[in-house]
Backbone as XML, in Angstrom:
<?xml version="1.0"?>
<chain id="A" units="angstrom">
  <residue number="1" name="MET">
    <atom name="N" x="-28.407" y="-33.014" z="-49.743"/>
    <atom name="CA" x="-28.862" y="-33.302" z="-48.398"/>
    <atom name="C" x="-27.873" y="-32.749" z="-47.371"/>
  </residue>
  <residue number="2" name="LEU">
    <atom name="N" x="-26.596" y="-32.903" z="-47.615"/>
    <atom name="CA" x="-25.589" y="-32.394" z="-46.686"/>
    <atom name="C" x="-25.666" y="-30.872" z="-46.587"/>
  </residue>
  <residue number="3" name="LEU">
    <atom name="N" x="-25.836" y="-30.201" z="-47.724"/>
    <atom name="CA" x="-25.932" y="-28.743" z="-47.716"/>
    <atom name="C" x="-27.143" y="-28.289" z="-46.904"/>
  </residue>
  <residue number="4" name="HIS">
    <atom name="N" x="-28.255" y="-28.979" z="-47.071"/>
    <atom name="CA" x="-29.458" y="-28.659" z="-46.291"/>
    <atom name="C" x="-29.173" y="-28.804" z="-44.799"/>
  </residue>
  <residue number="5" name="SER">
    <atom name="N" x="-28.462" y="-29.843" z="-44.413"/>
    <atom name="CA" x="-28.122" y="-30.055" z="-43.003"/>
    <atom name="C" x="-27.226" y="-28.940" z="-42.478"/>
  </residue>
  <residue number="6" name="ILE">
    <atom name="N" x="-26.277" y="-28.510" z="-43.275"/>
    <atom name="CA" x="-25.369" y="-27.441" z="-42.860"/>
    <atom name="C" x="-26.138" y="-26.131" z="-42.695"/>
  </residue>
  <residue number="7" name="ILE">
    <atom name="N" x="-26.994" y="-25.805" z="-43.654"/>
    <atom name="CA" x="-27.772" y="-24.569" z="-43.573"/>
    <atom name="C" x="-28.704" y="-24.612" z="-42.370"/>
  </residue>
  <residue number="8" name="HIS">
    <atom name="N" x="-29.341" y="-25.753" z="-42.155"/>
    <atom name="CA" x="-30.235" y="-25.890" z="-41.003"/>
    <atom name="C" x="-29.454" y="-25.711" z="-39.706"/>
  </residue>
  <residue number="9" name="GLU">
    <atom name="N" x="-28.284" y="-26.298" z="-39.613"/>
    <atom name="CA" x="-27.471" y="-26.204" z="-38.397"/>
    <atom name="C" x="-27.021" y="-24.767" z="-38.146"/>
  </residue>
  <residue number="10" name="LEU">
    <atom name="N" x="-26.700" y="-24.037" z="-39.187"/>
    <atom name="CA" x="-26.274" y="-22.648" z="-39.024"/>
    <atom name="C" x="-27.415" y="-21.771" z="-38.521"/>
  </residue>
  <residue number="11" name="GLY">
    <atom name="N" x="-28.645" y="-22.106" z="-38.881"/>
    <atom name="CA" x="-29.771" y="-21.263" z="-38.533"/>
    <atom name="C" x="-30.437" y="-21.591" z="-37.216"/>
  </residue>
  <residue number="12" name="THR">
    <atom name="N" x="-30.022" y="-22.645" z="-36.529"/>
    <atom name="CA" x="-30.738" y="-23.057" z="-35.328"/>
    <atom name="C" x="-30.600" y="-22.072" z="-34.180"/>
  </residue>
  <residue number="13" name="ASN">
    <atom name="N" x="-29.520" y="-21.349" z="-34.098"/>
    <atom name="CA" x="-29.318" y="-20.412" z="-32.988"/>
    <atom name="C" x="-29.490" y="-18.954" z="-33.395"/>
  </residue>
  <residue number="14" name="THR">
    <atom name="N" x="-30.024" y="-18.717" z="-34.565"/>
    <atom name="CA" x="-30.159" y="-17.346" z="-35.048"/>
    <atom name="C" x="-31.023" y="-16.504" z="-34.121"/>
  </residue>
  <residue number="15" name="VAL">
    <atom name="N" x="-32.168" y="-17.032" z="-33.718"/>
    <atom name="CA" x="-33.057" y="-16.280" z="-32.827"/>
    <atom name="C" x="-32.396" y="-16.083" z="-31.469"/>
  </residue>
  <residue number="16" name="ASP">
    <atom name="N" x="-31.798" y="-17.137" z="-30.930"/>
    <atom name="CA" x="-31.123" y="-17.031" z="-29.630"/>
    <atom name="C" x="-30.022" y="-15.976" z="-29.660"/>
  </residue>
  <residue number="17" name="ASN">
    <atom name="N" x="-29.238" y="-15.969" z="-30.719"/>
    <atom name="CA" x="-28.155" y="-14.988" z="-30.833"/>
    <atom name="C" x="-28.692" y="-13.566" z="-30.956"/>
  </residue>
  <residue number="18" name="THR">
    <atom name="N" x="-29.772" y="-13.399" z="-31.699"/>
    <atom name="CA" x="-30.379" y="-12.080" z="-31.847"/>
    <atom name="C" x="-30.926" y="-11.581" z="-30.518"/>
  </residue>
  <residue number="19" name="ILE">
    <atom name="N" x="-31.597" y="-12.454" z="-29.771"/>
    <atom name="CA" x="-32.117" y="-12.086" z="-28.455"/>
    <atom name="C" x="-30.965" y="-11.725" z="-27.521"/>
  </residue>
  <residue number="20" name="TRP">
    <atom name="N" x="-29.887" y="-12.495" z="-27.567"/>
    <atom name="CA" x="-28.723" y="-12.197" z="-26.727"/>
    <atom name="C" x="-28.157" y="-10.814" z="-27.054"/>
  </residue>
  <residue number="21" name="GLN">
    <atom name="N" x="-28.058" y="-10.499" z="-28.344"/>
    <atom name="CA" x="-27.539" y="-9.193" z="-28.749"/>
    <atom name="C" x="-28.457" y="-8.067" z="-28.278"/>
  </residue>
  <residue number="22" name="LEU">
    <atom name="N" x="-29.768" y="-8.268" z="-28.418"/>
    <atom name="CA" x="-30.716" y="-7.255" z="-27.946"/>
    <atom name="C" x="-30.619" y="-7.064" z="-26.438"/>
  </residue>
  <residue number="23" name="ARG">
    <atom name="N" x="-30.553" y="-8.171" z="-25.719"/>
    <atom name="CA" x="-30.442" y="-8.077" z="-24.259"/>
    <atom name="C" x="-29.168" y="-7.355" z="-23.846"/>
  </residue>
  <residue number="24" name="SER">
    <atom name="N" x="-28.069" y="-7.635" z="-24.529"/>
    <atom name="CA" x="-26.804" y="-7.001" z="-24.145"/>
    <atom name="C" x="-26.837" y="-5.492" z="-24.380"/>
  </residue>
  <residue number="25" name="LYS">
    <atom name="N" x="-27.692" y="-5.035" z="-25.300"/>
    <atom name="CA" x="-27.797" y="-3.601" z="-25.572"/>
    <atom name="C" x="-28.886" y="-2.921" z="-24.750"/>
  </residue>
  <residue number="26" name="LEU">
    <atom name="N" x="-29.950" y="-3.649" z="-24.416"/>
    <atom name="CA" x="-31.110" y="-3.025" z="-23.774"/>
    <atom name="C" x="-31.214" y="-3.256" z="-22.275"/>
  </residue>
  <residue number="27" name="GLU">
    <atom name="N" x="-30.774" y="-4.410" z="-21.829"/>
    <atom name="CA" x="-30.965" y="-4.781" z="-20.430"/>
    <atom name="C" x="-29.860" y="-4.207" z="-19.541"/>
  </residue>
  <residue number="28" name="PRO">
    <atom name="N" x="-30.210" y="-3.740" z="-18.337"/>
    <atom name="CA" x="-29.186" y="-3.313" z="-17.383"/>
    <atom name="C" x="-28.268" y="-4.479" z="-16.988"/>
  </residue>
  <residue number="29" name="ASP">
    <atom name="N" x="-28.850" y="-5.658" z="-16.816"/>
    <atom name="CA" x="-28.095" y="-6.875" z="-16.503"/>
    <atom name="C" x="-28.603" y="-7.989" z="-17.418"/>
  </residue>
  <residue number="30" name="PRO">
    <atom name="N" x="-27.930" y="-8.227" z="-18.548"/>
    <atom name="CA" x="-28.410" y="-9.211" z="-19.522"/>
    <atom name="C" x="-28.586" y="-10.629" z="-18.968"/>
  </residue>
  <residue number="31" name="LYS">
    <atom name="N" x="-27.866" y="-10.969" z="-17.910"/>
    <atom name="CA" x="-28.011" y="-12.312" z="-17.338"/>
    <atom name="C" x="-29.286" y="-12.444" z="-16.509"/>
  </residue>
  <residue number="32" name="ARG">
    <atom name="N" x="-29.851" y="-11.302" z="-16.120"/>
    <atom name="CA" x="-31.134" y="-11.277" z="-15.390"/>
    <atom name="C" x="-32.069" y="-10.317" z="-16.125"/>
  </residue>
  <residue number="33" name="PRO">
    <atom name="N" x="-32.592" y="-10.756" z="-17.263"/>
    <atom name="CA" x="-33.378" y="-9.850" z="-18.100"/>
    <atom name="C" x="-34.684" y="-9.397" z="-17.445"/>
  </residue>
  <residue number="34" name="THR">
    <atom name="N" x="-35.007" y="-8.137" z="-17.673"/>
    <atom name="CA" x="-36.264" y="-7.589" z="-17.172"/>
    <atom name="C" x="-37.202" y="-7.204" z="-18.310"/>
  </residue>
  <residue number="35" name="TYR">
    <atom name="N" x="-36.665" y="-6.933" z="-19.490"/>
    <atom name="CA" x="-37.481" y="-6.501" z="-20.620"/>
    <atom name="C" x="-37.795" y="-7.639" z="-21.589"/>
  </residue>
  <residue number="36" name="ILE">
    <atom name="N" x="-36.819" y="-8.441" z="-21.917"/>
    <atom name="CA" x="-37.017" y="-9.547" z="-22.855"/>
    <atom name="C" x="-36.918" y="-10.838" z="-22.058"/>
  </residue>
  <residue number="37" name="LYS">
    <atom name="N" x="-38.066" y="-11.441" z="-21.818"/>
    <atom name="CA" x="-38.142" y="-12.650" z="-20.990"/>
    <atom name="C" x="-38.237" y="-13.887" z="-21.868"/>
  </residue>
  <residue number="38" name="THR">
    <atom name="N" x="-37.658" y="-14.979" z="-21.393"/>
    <atom name="CA" x="-37.790" y="-16.268" z="-22.050"/>
    <atom name="C" x="-38.981" y="-16.995" z="-21.449"/>
  </residue>
  <residue number="39" name="VAL">
    <atom name="N" x="-39.865" y="-17.481" z="-22.314"/>
    <atom name="CA" x="-41.011" y="-18.278" z="-21.884"/>
    <atom name="C" x="-40.715" y="-19.715" z="-22.302"/>
  </residue>
  <residue number="40" name="PHE">
    <atom name="N" x="-40.507" y="-20.574" z="-21.318"/>
    <atom name="CA" x="-40.087" y="-21.950" z="-21.565"/>
    <atom name="C" x="-41.048" y="-22.658" z="-22.518"/>
  </residue>
  <residue number="41" name="ARG">
    <atom name="N" x="-40.491" y="-23.254" z="-23.552"/>
    <atom name="CA" x="-41.211" y="-24.015" z="-24.583"/>
    <atom name="C" x="-42.194" y="-23.194" z="-25.407"/>
  </residue>
  <residue number="42" name="VAL">
    <atom name="N" x="-42.104" y="-21.869" z="-25.309"/>
    <atom name="CA" x="-42.986" y="-21.006" z="-26.095"/>
    <atom name="C" x="-42.165" y="-20.051" z="-26.949"/>
  </residue>
  <residue number="43" name="GLY">
    <atom name="N" x="-41.264" y="-19.306" z="-26.315"/>
    <atom name="CA" x="-40.465" y="-18.324" z="-27.035"/>
    <atom name="C" x="-40.044" y="-17.201" z="-26.117"/>
  </residue>
  <residue number="44" name="TYR">
    <atom name="N" x="-40.298" y="-15.978" z="-26.566"/>
    <atom name="CA" x="-39.888" y="-14.803" z="-25.811"/>
    <atom name="C" x="-41.061" y="-13.852" z="-25.681"/>
  </residue>
  <residue number="45" name="LYS">
    <atom name="N" x="-41.016" y="-13.024" z="-24.643"/>
    <atom name="CA" x="-42.010" y="-11.965" z="-24.506"/>
    <atom name="C" x="-41.309" y="-10.703" z="-24.047"/>
  </residue>
  <residue number="46" name="ILE">
    <atom name="N" x="-41.878" y="-9.573" z="-24.439"/>
    <atom name="CA" x="-41.316" y="-8.276" z="-24.084"/>
    <atom name="C" x="-42.196" y="-7.663" z="-23.010"/>
  </residue>
  <residue number="47" name="GLU">
    <atom name="N" x="-41.566" y="-7.204" z="-21.945"/>
    <atom name="CA" x="-42.276" y="-6.558" z="-20.849"/>
    <atom name="C" x="-41.766" y="-5.145" z="-20.679"/>
  </residue>
  <residue number="48" name="ARG">
    <atom name="N" x="-42.568" y="-4.322" z="-20.060"/>
    <atom name="CA" x="-42.160" y="-2.940" z="-19.779"/>
    <atom name="C" x="-41.378" y="-2.866" z="-18.514"/>
  </residue>
</chain>
């Protein structure tokens, strides 16, 4: 049970970290994204 909790905790920010890495490489200003938008309580969307 403890191992499951540790693995779950490690994976909770995987998507957020990946999006952050993509934004830092693709966006002119990662703090004000224009291509990869966050949709509150839904996820992310990609815009042109």
